[in-house]
C-alpha positions as CSV (number, residue, x, y, z in Angstrom):
1,X,13.2,-30.9,-10.2
2,X,9.1,-31.1,-10.8
3,X,8.6,-27.7,-11.9
4,X,8.4,-27.4,-15.5
5,X,6.3,-30.5,-16.0
6,X,4.1,-29.2,-12.8
7,X,3.6,-25.6,-14.9
8,X,2.6,-27.7,-18.0
9,X,-0.1,-29.5,-16.4
10,X,-1.2,-26.1,-14.7
11,X,-1.3,-24.6,-18.5
12,X,-3.3,-27.7,-20.1
13,X,-6.1,-26.9,-17.4
14,X,-6.4,-23.4,-16.5
15,X,-8.2,-22.4,-20.2
16,X,-11.6,-23.1,-21.6
17,X,-9.4,-24.4,-24.7
18,X,-8.3,-27.9,-24.5
19,X,-4.3,-27.4,-24.6
20,X,-1.3,-29.7,-25.2
21,X,1.8,-29.7,-24.6
22,X,4.5,-31.4,-26.6
23,X,8.0,-30.0,-24.2
24,X,10.5,-32.1,-26.2
25,X,9.7,-30.4,-29.5
26,X,8.1,-27.2,-27.6
27,X,5.2,-27.1,-29.2
28,X,1.4,-26.6,-28.0
29,X,-1.5,-27.7,-29.4
30,X,-4.7,-25.2,-28.4
31,X,-8.2,-26.6,-29.4
32,X,-11.8,-24.7,-29.1
33,X,-15.4,-25.2,-29.5
34,X,-15.3,-21.4,-29.6
35,X,-14.1,-20.7,-33.4
36,X,-14.5,-17.2,-33.7
37,X,-11.7,-17.1,-30.6
38,X,-9.3,-19.2,-32.1
39,X,-9.5,-17.6,-35.3
40,X,-9.3,-13.8,-33.8
41,X,-5.7,-15.1,-32.3
42,X,-4.5,-16.3,-35.4
43,X,-5.5,-13.4,-37.7
44,X,-4.2,-11.0,-34.7
45,X,-0.7,-12.6,-34.9
46,X,-0.7,-13.1,-38.8
47,X,-1.4,-9.4,-38.8
48,X,1.6,-8.0,-37.1
49,X,4.4,-6.2,-38.0
50,X,7.1,-8.9,-38.3
51,X,9.0,-6.8,-36.0
52,X,6.3,-6.8,-33.1
53,X,5.5,-10.7,-34.2
54,X,8.5,-11.8,-32.9
55,X,7.4,-11.2,-29.4
56,X,4.4,-13.7,-30.2
57,X,4.5,-17.7,-30.7
58,X,4.6,-18.3,-34.1
59,X,1.4,-20.1,-35.3
60,X,3.0,-23.3,-37.2
61,X,-0.6,-25.4,-38.2
62,X,-4.2,-24.4,-38.4
63,X,-7.0,-26.8,-38.6
64,X,-10.3,-25.5,-39.2
65,X,-11.7,-27.8,-40.9
66,X,-13.6,-29.6,-38.4
67,X,-17.0,-28.5,-37.7
68,X,-16.9,-29.2,-33.7
69,X,-13.7,-27.8,-32.9
70,X,-10.7,-25.8,-34.2
71,X,-7.3,-26.7,-33.4
72,X,-4.2,-24.6,-33.9
73,X,-0.4,-25.3,-33.4
74,X,1.7,-22.7,-31.9
75,X,5.4,-22.4,-30.5
76,X,5.6,-23.5,-26.7
77,X,7.6,-21.1,-24.4
78,X,8.8,-22.8,-20.6
79,X,9.8,-19.4,-19.4
80,X,8.1,-19.1,-16.1
81,X,4.9,-15.5,-16.3
82,X,5.0,-12.3,-14.4
83,X,2.4,-14.0,-12.0
84,X,4.6,-16.6,-11.4
85,X,7.7,-14.0,-10.2
86,X,5.3,-11.9,-8.5
87,X,3.8,-14.6,-6.5
88,X,6.2,-17.2,-5.8
89,X,9.9,-16.2,-6.7
90,X,12.3,-14.1,-4.7
91,X,13.3,-11.5,-7.3
92,X,15.5,-8.5,-6.1
93,X,14.5,-4.7,-7.4
94,X,16.9,-5.0,-9.7
95,X,15.5,-8.0,-11.5
96,X,11.8,-6.7,-11.5
97,X,13.8,-3.1,-13.1
98,X,15.1,-5.4,-16.2
99,X,11.6,-7.0,-16.7
100,X,10.2,-3.7,-16.4
101,X,12.5,-2.4,-18.8
102,X,11.8,-4.9,-21.0
103,X,8.0,-4.2,-21.2
104,X,8.7,-0.6,-21.4
105,X,10.8,-1.2,-25.1
106,X,7.6,-3.8,-26.4
107,X,5.5,-1.0,-25.4
108,X,7.6,1.8,-27.6
109,X,7.5,-0.4,-30.3
110,X,3.8,-1.0,-30.2
111,X,3.5,3.1,-30.6
112,X,5.2,3.4,-33.8
113,X,2.5,1.3,-35.3
114,X,-0.7,3.8,-35.3
115,X,-4.5,4.0,-35.7
116,X,-7.5,6.4,-35.3
117,X,-11.0,5.4,-33.5
118,X,-13.8,8.0,-32.5
119,X,-14.7,9.0,-29.1
120,X,-17.6,7.1,-29.3
121,X,-16.3,3.9,-30.0
122,X,-13.8,4.8,-27.5
123,X,-16.1,5.1,-24.1
124,X,-18.5,2.2,-25.6
125,X,-15.8,0.3,-25.5
126,X,-15.1,1.1,-21.5
127,X,-18.4,1.8,-20.8
128,X,-20.6,-0.7,-22.6
129,X,-18.5,-3.6,-21.4
130,X,-18.3,-2.3,-17.8
131,X,-22.1,-2.3,-18.1
132,X,-22.5,-5.3,-19.9
133,X,-20.6,-7.2,-17.2
134,X,-22.5,-5.7,-14.2
135,X,-25.7,-7.0,-15.6
136,X,-24.2,-10.3,-16.0
137,X,-23.2,-10.2,-12.2
138,X,-26.2,-9.2,-11.0
139,X,-27.9,-12.3,-12.9
140,X,-25.4,-14.5,-11.2
141,X,-26.0,-13.2,-7.7
142,X,-29.1,-11.5,-7.8
143,X,-29.6,-8.1,-8.4
144,X,-31.0,-7.3,-5.1
145,X,-27.8,-8.1,-3.0
146,X,-26.5,-5.1,-0.9
147,X,-23.1,-5.3,-3.0
148,X,-25.2,-3.5,-5.8
149,X,-26.3,-0.7,-2.9
150,X,-25.8,3.5,-3.7
151,X,-23.0,3.2,-1.1
152,X,-21.0,1.0,-0.2
153,X,-18.9,0.3,3.6
154,X,-15.4,-1.6,2.6
155,X,-12.8,-1.8,5.6
156,X,-14.7,0.4,7.6
157,X,-14.9,3.4,5.2
158,X,-18.1,4.2,3.0
159,X,-17.8,4.6,-0.9
160,X,-20.0,5.5,-3.5
161,X,-21.0,2.5,-5.8
162,X,-20.4,2.7,-9.5
163,X,-24.2,3.8,-10.6
164,X,-23.8,7.0,-9.0
165,X,-20.5,7.6,-11.1
166,X,-22.1,7.2,-14.5
167,X,-21.9,11.1,-15.3
168,X,-18.5,10.9,-14.0
169,X,-17.0,8.0,-15.9
170,X,-18.5,9.2,-19.3
171,X,-16.9,12.7,-18.8
172,X,-13.6,11.2,-17.6
173,X,-13.3,9.1,-20.5
174,X,-13.9,11.9,-22.8
175,X,-11.4,13.5,-21.4
176,X,-9.0,10.4,-21.5
177,X,-9.5,10.1,-25.1
178,X,-7.9,13.5,-26.0
179,X,-5.0,12.4,-24.2
180,X,-4.7,8.7,-25.2
181,X,-2.7,6.8,-28.1
182,X,-4.4,4.4,-30.6
183,X,-1.5,1.9,-31.4
184,X,-0.9,-1.6,-31.6
185,X,-2.5,-3.0,-28.5
186,X,-2.0,-6.9,-26.5
187,X,-5.3,-6.0,-25.5
188,X,-4.8,-8.4,-22.3
189,X,-1.8,-8.0,-21.4
190,X,-2.1,-9.3,-17.8
191,X,0.8,-11.0,-16.0
192,X,-0.1,-14.2,-16.7
193,X,0.5,-13.3,-20.7
194,X,3.5,-12.1,-20.0
195,X,6.7,-14.3,-20.1
196,X,10.2,-13.8,-19.3
197,X,13.4,-15.8,-19.5
198,X,15.5,-14.0,-15.9
199,X,18.5,-15.2,-18.0
200,X,18.6,-14.3,-20.9
201,X,16.3,-11.4,-20.6
202,X,14.1,-12.9,-23.8
203,X,10.1,-11.5,-23.0
204,X,7.5,-13.6,-25.2
205,X,3.7,-12.3,-25.1
206,X,0.8,-14.9,-25.2
207,X,-3.2,-14.9,-25.3
208,X,-3.6,-11.6,-26.9
209,X,-7.3,-10.2,-27.1
210,X,-7.4,-9.4,-31.0
211,X,-9.6,-6.5,-31.2
212,X,-10.5,-2.6,-29.1
213,X,-14.4,-2.8,-29.5
214,X,-16.8,-3.6,-32.7
215,X,-15.5,-0.4,-34.1
216,X,-11.1,-1.6,-34.1
217,X,-11.0,-5.4,-34.7
218,X,-7.6,-6.8,-35.0
219,X,-4.2,-5.7,-33.3
220,X,-4.9,-1.8,-32.7
221,X,-6.1,-0.1,-29.3
222,X,-5.9,1.9,-26.8
223,X,-2.2,2.3,-25.3
224,X,-3.6,2.9,-21.9
225,X,-5.4,-0.6,-21.7
226,X,-2.0,-2.5,-21.9
227,X,-0.5,-0.1,-19.5
228,X,-3.5,-0.3,-17.4
229,X,-3.6,-4.4,-17.7
230,X,0.2,-4.2,-16.2
231,X,-0.7,-2.3,-13.6
232,X,-3.5,-4.0,-12.5
233,X,-1.5,-7.0,-11.7
234,X,0.9,-4.7,-9.7
235,X,-1.0,-1.3,-8.1
236,X,-4.4,-3.7,-8.3
237,X,-2.8,-6.5,-6.7
238,X,-5.0,-8.7,-9.2
239,X,-2.7,-11.8,-9.2
240,X,-3.0,-12.2,-5.5
241,X,-7.0,-12.0,-5.6
242,X,-7.3,-14.7,-8.5
243,X,-5.0,-16.5,-6.7
244,X,-7.0,-16.9,-3.2
245,X,-4.4,-15.2,-1.4
246,X,-6.9,-12.9,0.1
247,X,-9.3,-12.5,2.9
248,X,-12.8,-11.6,2.7
249,X,-16.0,-11.2,5.4
250,X,-19.3,-9.8,5.0
251,X,-22.0,-9.3,7.6
252,X,-25.1,-7.6,7.5
253,X,-23.8,-4.9,4.4
254,X,-20.7,-4.2,5.6
255,X,-17.7,-5.5,3.7
256,X,-14.1,-6.3,4.6
257,X,-11.4,-7.8,2.5
258,X,-7.7,-7.9,3.2
259,X,-4.9,-9.1,0.4
260,X,-2.0,-11.0,1.2
261,X,0.6,-9.2,-0.7
262,X,4.5,-9.4,-0.1
263,X,6.8,-7.4,1.3
264,X,8.3,-6.2,-2.0
265,X,5.3,-5.1,-3.3
266,X,5.5,-1.4,-2.5
267,X,8.9,-1.7,-4.4
268,X,6.9,-2.8,-7.2
269,X,4.1,-0.7,-7.5
270,X,7.0,2.3,-7.5
271,X,8.5,0.6,-10.9
272,X,5.2,0.2,-12.4
273,X,4.5,3.9,-11.8
274,X,7.9,5.1,-13.3
275,X,6.4,3.0,-16.2
276,X,3.4,4.9,-16.7
277,X,5.3,8.3,-16.0
278,X,7.5,7.2,-18.7
279,X,4.7,7.0,-21.3
280,X,3.4,10.7,-19.9
281,X,0.5,9.2,-18.3
282,X,-1.1,9.9,-14.7
283,X,-1.2,7.3,-12.5
284,X,-4.8,8.6,-11.1
285,X,-5.6,8.0,-15.3
286,X,-4.4,4.3,-15.2
287,X,-6.0,4.1,-11.6
288,X,-9.1,4.7,-13.2
289,X,-9.1,2.4,-16.3
290,X,-8.0,-0.3,-14.0
291,X,-10.9,0.3,-11.6
292,X,-13.5,-0.5,-14.8
293,X,-11.2,-3.6,-15.1
294,X,-11.6,-4.8,-11.6
295,X,-15.3,-3.7,-11.7
296,X,-16.1,-5.7,-15.0
297,X,-14.2,-8.9,-13.6
298,X,-16.9,-11.0,-11.5
299,X,-18.9,-12.7,-13.9
300,X,-15.9,-14.2,-15.1
301,X,-15.1,-15.8,-11.4
302,X,-18.3,-17.5,-10.7
303,X,-16.9,-20.4,-9.7
304,X,-15.9,-18.5,-6.4
305,X,-18.5,-15.6,-5.1
306,X,-15.6,-14.7,-2.6
307,X,-13.3,-13.8,-5.0
308,X,-16.0,-12.4,-7.3
309,X,-17.3,-9.7,-4.1
310,X,-13.9,-9.1,-3.6
311,X,-13.0,-8.1,-7.2
312,X,-15.8,-5.7,-7.4
313,X,-15.5,-4.1,-3.9
314,X,-11.8,-3.8,-4.4
315,X,-12.7,-2.0,-7.9
316,X,-15.2,0.2,-6.3
317,X,-12.3,1.4,-3.8
318,X,-10.2,2.0,-6.6
319,X,-12.8,3.8,-8.7
320,X,-13.8,6.1,-5.6
321,X,-9.9,6.8,-4.9
322,X,-9.0,7.6,-8.6
323,X,-12.0,9.8,-9.7
324,X,-11.3,11.9,-6.0
325,X,-7.9,12.6,-7.3
């Protein structure tokens, strides 16, 4: 009975923005001290072709006159997110296939609108972001922490740390550039930003990034990045980790973690792999990009050091596995 009211309260508390929801009028008011973030969100939605803009909430009002805080009012959708479905609902494979077919159609429409970027800027987006986030992570927990050692023992297996892979990562990115497609990109297409109504089949997207690095601001970016973001919720089990559904142990420089995945997870991974192959990409290439996502996440979760380390270790494990292939 109180499900949707609880969701509204969670939405209002999960962001650094102040968010107010009026469920009767179906509008959401978002305000932030970070003026640039809201302006990029507004510009992103305004720049979309009308055929694509339908997937995003309409901007109803904008107030950028307050020197202290910007504010936008937009449509509010009460549909559950895919993160809610994967963690807390009981959906059969048929429903998940419907969801991924909807995602496939959206991504296919994104591909109609193309752009170009240099290989230098492409590599810079992935590598520089990862490198800078690692520096932030080192500052947060100390550069001497054993998690930054050249080799790590994770769940009883030895893995090389990211610093030993720099040249291989840059070479891999150069190779991926040749097969990448640059088109309209959401930029943060994780399950928490994808809303889906099971009854009507309506899909809606929220909280787009609005740029692919400094060289490509706006609505365009790497098609593979969006697919890697989707995959990090299924293959990568991201939503389990950020919602605390994991265990973590550390003893004498040895690390052990376990993610409490649900019984349908294997089937969901298979459906995601079909999506990857549909667009002509290799699973290990998407997993490689996904590993960089995990490795760059820890500084964004500094409220919980066990979560930080689990995200990082999971990324290192995925990085080793993808490069081995």
